[in-house]
C-alpha distance (Angstrom), angle and dihedral (degrees) to the residues before:
residue distance angle dihedral
M1 . . .
S2 3.81 . .
A3 3.79 114.3 .
G4 3.78 124.7 -136.2
F5 3.80 120.7 16.6
Y6 3.77 139.7 -40.1
K7 3.79 128.5 -136.8
R8 3.81 120.4 -105.3
R9 3.81 129.9 -172.6
R10 3.82 122.0 -132.1
G11 3.79 88.9 -139.0
V12 3.80 87.6 84.0
V13 3.82 87.8 75.9
E14 3.79 89.8 63.0
H15 3.81 91.0 50.5
I16 3.80 89.6 53.3
E17 3.81 93.8 46.8
N18 3.80 94.8 47.8
G19 3.80 92.1 48.3
T20 3.79 100.3 -110.6
I21 3.81 88.7 126.5
D22 3.77 134.1 -0.5
L23 3.79 129.9 -132.3
L24 3.81 93.9 -94.2
E25 3.80 91.6 52.8
D26 3.79 90.6 47.2
G27 3.81 90.4 49.7
I28 3.79 92.4 52.3
H29 3.81 91.6 47.7
D30 3.80 88.7 48.6
Y31 3.82 90.7 52.1
L32 3.81 92.1 49.9
S33 3.82 89.7 50.5
L34 3.80 90.3 53.2
K35 3.81 91.0 51.0
A36 3.81 95.6 46.5
N37 3.78 124.4 97.1
L38 3.81 105.3 -107.8
V39 3.83 100.0 173.5
I40 3.81 120.2 88.5
D41 3.83 110.9 -133.5
G42 3.79 89.3 -3.8
P43 3.81 127.1 147.1
R44 3.82 95.4 -82.7
S45 3.80 118.0 96.3
I46 3.82 98.2 -142.5
P47 3.82 119.6 87.1
V48 3.78 119.7 -93.7
G49 3.83 116.2 -86.9
V50 3.81 92.3 20.6
C51 3.79 134.0 112.7
F52 3.81 131.9 170.7
T53 3.78 117.8 -122.0
S54 3.81 147.0 133.5
A55 3.79 139.2 -172.7
P56 3.84 93.2 -95.0
A57 3.82 91.3 50.8
L58 3.82 92.5 49.6
H59 3.80 92.0 44.5
G60 3.81 89.0 62.6
H61 3.81 88.2 64.5
C62 3.82 95.8 38.8
P63 3.84 107.1 41.9
R64 3.82 94.9 156.6
V65 3.81 90.5 80.0
S66 3.78 129.2 46.9
E67 3.77 124.9 -96.7
R68 3.80 87.9 -119.2
T69 3.82 89.9 57.7
I70 3.80 90.9 53.5
Q71 3.78 89.7 48.5
R72 3.82 90.0 54.3
I73 3.82 89.5 48.7
L74 3.80 91.7 54.5
Q75 3.79 90.2 48.0
H76 3.80 90.4 50.3
L77 3.82 93.3 48.7
E78 3.78 88.7 52.0
S79 3.81 93.2 46.9
I80 3.82 91.6 56.2
G81 3.80 91.8 46.0
W82 3.80 100.1 -110.1
I83 3.81 94.5 120.1
K84 3.78 136.5 16.0
T85 3.79 120.4 -151.3
F86 3.80 127.9 -155.2
K87 3.79 106.9 -159.6
I88 3.80 119.4 -176.7
P89 3.82 111.5 -135.5
G90 3.79 113.4 -116.5
R91 3.80 94.4 14.3
R92 3.79 126.9 104.5
G93 3.78 130.8 -159.9
N94 3.77 132.5 55.4
Y95 3.79 116.5 -10.9
P96 3.83 132.3 -164.5
T97 3.79 113.9 -87.6
L98 3.80 124.0 -169.0
L99 3.82 118.8 -144.9
C100 3.81 102.3 -139.6
R101 3.81 115.0 -139.8
A102 3.81 90.9 5.5
S103 3.80 112.7 162.6
V104 3.83 109.4 -120.0
H105 3.80 133.5 169.5
D106 3.78 139.7 -160.7
L107 3.79 126.7 -125.2
S108 3.80 90.0 -90.2
G109 3.81 91.1 59.4
N110 3.83 97.1 -107.9
E111 3.83 112.0 148.2
Y112 3.80 124.6 -131.8
R113 3.81 135.4 175.4
I114 3.83 124.9 -134.4
N115 3.82 112.8 -117.5
G116 3.81 106.7 -148.7
A117 3.80 95.1 179.6
K118 3.81 92.7 58.7
T119 3.81 96.1 40.9
I120 3.80 109.7 98.9
D121 3.81 99.8 159.2
W122 3.82 117.9 42.3
R123 3.82 88.5 -147.7
R124 3.80 88.5 64.1
P125 3.80 107.3 39.5
V126 3.79 116.0 -173.1
Y127 3.79 115.3 -128.4
E128 3.80 130.0 176.4
P129 3.81 132.8 -158.2
V130 3.79 112.3 -97.2
G131 3.80 107.4 -98.7
E132 3.81 92.1 39.1
V133 3.80 96.5 59.6
S134 3.78 118.0 137.5
G135 3.80 123.3 -158.4
S136 3.79 104.2 -71.6
C137 3.82 91.8 161.3
P138 3.80 124.8 36.5
E139 3.79 119.1 -120.8
T140 3.79 110.0 -107.4
G141 3.76 138.7 -168.2
G142 3.81 99.4 52.1
T143 3.78 129.1 -84.0
L144 3.78 113.8 -6.4
S145 3.77 119.9 -127.3
G146 3.79 122.1 -88.3
Y147 3.79 88.4 -116.1
R148 3.76 91.5 60.5
E149 3.80 91.4 45.8
E150 3.79 88.5 55.3
R151 3.80 90.2 50.3
E152 3.81 91.4 50.7
E153 3.81 91.8 48.3
S154 3.79 91.1 49.2
R155 3.80 90.6 48.7
E156 3.80 91.3 51.4
K157 3.80 90.8 51.9
K158 3.80 91.2 51.0
Q159 3.80 91.6 48.9
A160 3.81 90.7 48.9
R161 3.80 89.3 57.1
R162 3.78 93.5 50.0
P163 3.81 118.1 91.6
T164 3.77 115.1 -114.2
P165 3.82 107.4 -98.8
A166 3.77 115.1 -113.7
P167 3.81 114.3 -110.4
A168 3.79 116.0 -100.0
D169 3.81 114.3 -93.1
S170 3.81 109.0 -99.9
R171 3.82 90.2 -138.6
F172 3.81 95.8 57.5
Q173 3.80 102.4 76.4
P174 3.84 100.2 39.7
F175 3.81 92.1 46.4
F176 3.80 94.0 44.4
E177 3.82 90.3 52.7
F178 3.83 90.9 46.1
A179 3.81 92.5 51.0
F180 3.81 92.0 44.1
R181 3.83 92.7 52.4
S182 3.80 95.8 43.9
F183 3.82 91.5 49.0
T184 3.82 89.3 50.8
V185 3.81 92.1 50.0
K186 3.81 92.8 49.3
H187 3.80 98.1 45.1
G188 3.81 101.5 28.5
R189 3.82 90.9 -125.2
K190 3.78 139.1 72.4
P191 3.82 117.8 -95.1
L192 3.80 119.0 -106.8
W193 3.79 93.5 -139.5
Q194 3.78 116.6 168.4
G195 3.78 138.6 -164.6
K196 3.81 93.8 -69.0
D197 3.82 89.4 59.0
R198 3.81 94.0 51.8
N199 3.80 91.7 42.1
G200 3.79 90.5 48.7
L201 3.80 90.4 56.3
K202 3.81 92.0 45.0
N203 3.81 91.3 51.7
L204 3.79 92.3 46.6
L205 3.81 92.8 52.7
K206 3.79 90.9 43.6
N207 3.81 90.9 56.3
Q208 3.81 96.9 39.7
S209 3.79 119.7 58.1
A210 3.79 122.5 -139.7
E211 3.81 88.0 -107.9
S212 3.82 94.8 56.4
L213 3.80 94.8 37.1
P214 3.82 111.4 24.9
L215 3.78 120.0 -174.3
E216 3.82 94.7 -104.0
R217 3.80 92.7 53.1
L218 3.79 88.9 48.6
K219 3.81 90.0 53.4
T220 3.82 92.1 46.6
N221 3.79 92.5 53.0
W222 3.80 90.0 48.2
R223 3.82 90.8 53.5
N224 3.80 89.4 50.7
F225 3.81 89.0 50.3
L226 3.81 92.7 52.9
E227 3.81 91.9 46.9
S228 3.83 94.7 50.1
T229 3.82 116.5 116.7
E230 3.81 100.7 -176.7
A231 3.81 108.2 126.2
F232 3.82 99.6 -122.4
T233 3.80 92.6 47.4
V234 3.80 92.3 48.4
K235 3.81 90.0 53.0
Q236 3.81 90.2 61.3
G237 3.81 88.8 73.8
D238 3.82 94.8 -132.4
T239 3.80 91.2 -74.6
L240 3.77 117.5 175.1
A241 3.82 91.6 -137.5
Y242 3.83 93.4 59.3
F243 3.79 92.0 45.3
C244 3.82 91.7 53.5
L245 3.82 91.2 51.2
S246 3.82 93.5 47.0
I247 3.80 103.7 30.3
D248 3.81 96.1 128.9
K249 3.82 90.8 60.5
F250 3.80 88.8 69.9
S251 3.80 98.4 48.2
D252 3.83 93.7 99.7
G253 3.80 96.7 44.2
P254 3.81 139.3 -79.1
I255 3.81 117.6 -24.7
L256 3.79 103.6 -121.0
A257 3.79 131.1 -158.7
G258 3.81 114.5 -91.5
P259 3.82 123.6 -100.0
G260 3.76 112.2 -62.5
K261 3.80 91.7 11.7
G262 3.77 127.9 116.5
I263 3.77 127.0 -143.3
N264 3.83 92.4 -76.2
G265 3.81 95.7 40.6
T266 3.81 93.2 -95.9
P267 3.83 120.3 137.1
Q268 3.76 111.8 -81.8
K269 3.81 117.4 -131.7
L270 3.82 110.9 -121.2
S271 3.79 123.8 -143.7
G272 3.82 119.8 -118.3
D273 3.81 94.3 -105.4
T274 3.81 92.6 47.6
L275 3.80 91.1 50.0
T276 3.84 91.5 49.5
V277 3.83 92.3 51.9
A278 3.80 90.4 47.8
N279 3.84 91.1 52.2
L280 3.83 93.1 47.9
R281 3.82 90.8 49.0
A282 3.82 90.6 50.2
A283 3.83 89.5 51.8
G284 3.82 91.4 50.8
F285 3.82 96.4 -114.2
V286 3.81 94.7 117.4
Q287 3.76 133.2 29.7
């Protein structure tokens, strides 16, 4: 289930007041939105904008009305273009349901809108950057008020003044997942990376083109970072933010602890043979 919050539009109040939907229908749609995956390429396995549900499943959380009533609600939400269901003939149970016009975002924070009209296969939902959204759900409930038309016109003017957002760097997501997995394997836990870690990677990719810093080189430097034993590097805790600031240090391989130093900079215990050779070299008997 998606963490945090999801974006709602105040226009739903007008749909309720003009009778397009009622409060129960709005509540069920709200619940489905909370259950849906709203993060593009996030940790959840289901496609973005999709949740699995059915009338029997919803009835378990809403026993005051009949299962048949909930079934009619789902049919009504689909008829007005708020959801799109993908039932498999001959199979019972929960089925994939697309939340049309749901607001979703990628790991870089870019916002997109689900296009229900263009989505044919629920496994491959179509989503468009906000500002380029076409009508994925028809307007319902008759002519909207002049006040709302003014709001829409004002919004369009504001969007026209905004610069078109640059497309997300194609290296960001595959490298972030690679670094996340390799950190987890090394430490036996998931990293607690925060905004500065993601922003550090975004800034690095923004300043380094794919030609100067291809994805494979980025991965190689990250491996060298994880394998470093030099004391100062180890103290950084394998954070993504530090790596992005110091990436060139790991171009030639891992940074290892100095001679006679252990992984944390402590003296390293020498074997008897190693100590003998060191003494003979100091006395000038061996080179």
